[in-house]
Every structure is written in structure tokens, then in C-alpha cells.
VOTOR-793573 format. One record per residue (C-alpha): chain; x, y, z. Coordinates in nm, 4 decimals, decimal comma. Layout:
BEGIN
pt c A | xx X | yy Y | zz Z
...
//
This chain:
BEGIN
pt c A | xx -3,9468 | yy -0,6124 | zz 1,9669
pt c A | xx -3,6462 | yy -0,4202 | zz 1,8495
pt c A | xx -3,2838 | yy -0,5088 | zz 1,8826
pt c A | xx -3,0599 | yy -0,2985 | zz 2,1016
pt c A | xx -2,7657 | yy -0,3589 | zz 1,8679
pt c A | xx -2,6513 | yy -0,0688 | zz 1,6504
pt c A | xx -2,7568 | yy -0,0756 | zz 1,2868
pt c A | xx -2,4007 | yy -0,0407 | zz 1,1612
pt c A | xx -2,1550 | yy -0,2547 | zz 1,3524
pt c A | xx -1,7859 | yy -0,2836 | zz 1,2828
pt c A | xx -1,8453 | yy -0,5514 | zz 1,0208
pt c A | xx -2,0926 | yy -0,3399 | zz 0,8227
pt c A | xx -1,8741 | yy -0,0329 | zz 0,8569
pt c A | xx -1,5723 | yy -0,2234 | zz 0,7281
pt c A | xx -1,7700 | yy -0,3548 | zz 0,4299
pt c A | xx -1,8796 | yy -0,0028 | zz 0,3373
pt c A | xx -1,5327 | yy 0,1470 | zz 0,3783
pt c A | xx -1,3834 | yy -0,1428 | zz 0,1802
pt c A | xx -1,6140 | yy -0,0699 | zz -0,1122
pt c A | xx -1,5306 | yy 0,3005 | zz -0,0972
pt c A | xx -1,1579 | yy 0,2277 | zz -0,0768
pt c A | xx -1,1882 | yy -0,0072 | zz -0,3749
pt c A | xx -1,2615 | yy 0,2993 | zz -0,5881
pt c A | xx -1,0611 | yy 0,5616 | zz -0,3984
pt c A | xx -0,7239 | yy 0,3851 | zz -0,3777
pt c A | xx -0,6752 | yy 0,3420 | zz -0,7547
pt c A | xx -0,7809 | yy 0,7036 | zz -0,8096
pt c A | xx -0,5395 | yy 0,8158 | zz -0,5381
pt c A | xx -0,2542 | yy 0,6055 | zz -0,6803
pt c A | xx -0,3167 | yy 0,7415 | zz -1,0294
pt c A | xx -0,3237 | yy 1,1022 | zz -0,9079
pt c A | xx -0,0356 | yy 1,0668 | zz -0,6636
pt c A | xx 0,1744 | yy 0,8727 | zz -0,9133
pt c A | xx 0,1459 | yy 1,1483 | zz -1,1706
pt c A | xx 0,3066 | yy 1,4007 | zz -0,9340
pt c A | xx 0,5837 | yy 1,1836 | zz -0,7842
pt c A | xx 0,9273 | yy 1,3314 | zz -0,8504
pt c A | xx 0,8078 | yy 1,6859 | zz -0,9075
pt c A | xx 0,9408 | yy 1,9788 | zz -0,7094
pt c A | xx 0,7609 | yy 2,1296 | zz -0,4097
pt c A | xx 0,5959 | yy 2,4133 | zz -0,6036
pt c A | xx 0,4476 | yy 2,1747 | zz -0,8601
pt c A | xx 0,3112 | yy 1,9469 | zz -0,5870
pt c A | xx 0,1513 | yy 2,2376 | zz -0,4009
pt c A | xx 0,0019 | yy 2,3692 | zz -0,7258
pt c A | xx -0,1314 | yy 2,0211 | zz -0,8111
pt c A | xx -0,2954 | yy 1,9668 | zz -0,4711
pt c A | xx -0,4438 | yy 2,3155 | zz -0,4725
pt c A | xx -0,6824 | yy 2,1914 | zz -0,7425
pt c A | xx -1,0123 | yy 2,0567 | zz -0,6042
pt c A | xx -1,0160 | yy 1,6953 | zz -0,7292
pt c A | xx -0,6702 | yy 1,5873 | zz -0,6111
pt c A | xx -0,7357 | yy 1,7490 | zz -0,2730
pt c A | xx -1,0800 | yy 1,5873 | zz -0,2406
pt c A | xx -0,9665 | yy 1,2393 | zz -0,3472
pt c A | xx -0,6635 | yy 1,2548 | zz -0,1175
pt c A | xx -0,8713 | yy 1,3790 | zz 0,1768
pt c A | xx -1,1358 | yy 1,1099 | zz 0,1275
pt c A | xx -0,8677 | yy 0,8421 | zz 0,0999
pt c A | xx -0,7070 | yy 0,9598 | zz 0,4238
pt c A | xx -1,0321 | yy 0,9780 | zz 0,6218
pt c A | xx -1,1960 | yy 0,6609 | zz 0,4906
pt c A | xx -0,8713 | yy 0,4630 | zz 0,5021
pt c A | xx -0,8071 | yy 0,5567 | zz 0,8635
pt c A | xx -1,1694 | yy 0,4890 | zz 0,9545
pt c A | xx -1,1291 | yy 0,1426 | zz 0,8012
pt c A | xx -0,8085 | yy 0,0934 | zz 1,0007
pt c A | xx -0,9807 | yy 0,2056 | zz 1,3194
pt c A | xx -1,2711 | yy -0,0376 | zz 1,2755
pt c A | xx -1,0412 | yy -0,3282 | zz 1,1945
pt c A | xx -0,8109 | yy -0,2570 | zz 1,4852
pt c A | xx -1,1064 | yy -0,2264 | zz 1,7206
pt c A | xx -1,2376 | yy -0,5671 | zz 1,6124
pt c A | xx -0,8950 | yy -0,7195 | zz 1,6780
pt c A | xx -0,8731 | yy -0,5497 | zz 2,0176
pt c A | xx -1,2203 | yy -0,6721 | zz 2,1141
pt c A | xx -1,1264 | yy -1,0266 | zz 2,0132
pt c A | xx -0,7863 | yy -1,0553 | zz 2,1790
pt c A | xx -0,7476 | yy -0,8032 | zz 2,4627
pt c A | xx -0,9349 | yy -0,8219 | zz 2,7916
pt c A | xx -0,9589 | yy -0,6134 | zz 3,1058
pt c A | xx -0,8430 | yy -0,2557 | zz 3,1446
pt c A | xx -0,5948 | yy -0,2962 | zz 2,8577
pt c A | xx -0,8988 | yy -0,3390 | zz 2,6294
pt c A | xx -1,0260 | yy 0,0118 | zz 2,6979
pt c A | xx -0,6796 | yy 0,1653 | zz 2,6816
pt c A | xx -0,6042 | yy -0,0047 | zz 2,3508
pt c A | xx -0,9295 | yy 0,1186 | zz 2,1953
pt c A | xx -0,8644 | yy 0,4724 | zz 2,3196
pt c A | xx -0,5104 | yy 0,4547 | zz 2,1807
pt c A | xx -0,6209 | yy 0,3288 | zz 1,8378
pt c A | xx -0,8954 | yy 0,5895 | zz 1,8092
pt c A | xx -0,6604 | yy 0,8662 | zz 1,9216
pt c A | xx -0,3927 | yy 0,7679 | zz 1,6710
pt c A | xx -0,6491 | yy 0,7360 | zz 1,3933
pt c A | xx -0,8092 | yy 1,0746 | zz 1,4560
pt c A | xx -0,4684 | yy 1,2393 | zz 1,5032
pt c A | xx -0,3508 | yy 1,1075 | zz 1,1662
pt c A | xx -0,6765 | yy 1,2238 | zz 1,0047
pt c A | xx -0,6254 | yy 1,5745 | zz 1,1408
pt c A | xx -0,2600 | yy 1,5847 | zz 1,0343
pt c A | xx -0,3418 | yy 1,4612 | zz 0,6835
pt c A | xx -0,6314 | yy 1,6995 | zz 0,6360
pt c A | xx -0,4281 | yy 1,9890 | zz 0,7728
pt c A | xx -0,1485 | yy 1,9148 | zz 0,5247
pt c A | xx -0,3941 | yy 1,9027 | zz 0,2344
pt c A | xx -0,5637 | yy 2,2223 | zz 0,3512
pt c A | xx -0,2286 | yy 2,4006 | zz 0,3759
pt c A | xx -0,1496 | yy 2,3060 | zz 0,0167
pt c A | xx -0,4995 | yy 2,3912 | zz -0,1053
pt c A | xx -0,4992 | yy 2,7456 | zz 0,0328
//
């Protein structure tokens, strides 16, 4: 007999994203910290290089995915009824919107 539960639940997804963020956040802080205080042209030139753009994009996407999973677990634990569905839709919408905005900003600087 097989289980009808998904292989990767919120708990597993959060563990994986936590491990990825453990390595990405220090890299992001190091890269972002080296450009703080520079003028606009220097920042655009810096993020037009592949590694800063890739690390920043991965940090944005994986960080917001981690946020989305954590918020969904909290919603499932504490909100009931129709507010449950609305809250999950809201959290997912905000998360994906922020991913798109962040990736668009990086893409604009990269090209």
C-alpha cells in the first residue's frame, strides 16, 4: 500500500530551503555588503556580472519559498474556515509577487 501524502511536505521543504539559505545568506551578505554605499552605476555594473546576479536571485526565490512554506504551516495551524483559504491565497500571491519583482529588478540590472 502506498501513502497518499506528498513526498515533500511543508516540513521537508522548509528543511531543504533552510539548508540552502544557510549557504546563500552569508554569500549574499558578503556580496551585497561589498557594494553598499556605491553609486547607482557601480551597483548596476556589479549586478550585471553573473555570480552576484545568480546568488541574489537564488536568495530571493529560495528565501521567499521558505517564507511561503512557513506562513502556510502557521495558517494551517491557526486559521479555520474560509479565512484559511483566503490567507493561503494571500500569502502565496504576495510571495510570488515579491519573487517576480525581485527577479525583474535583477534582470533589469543584468541586461
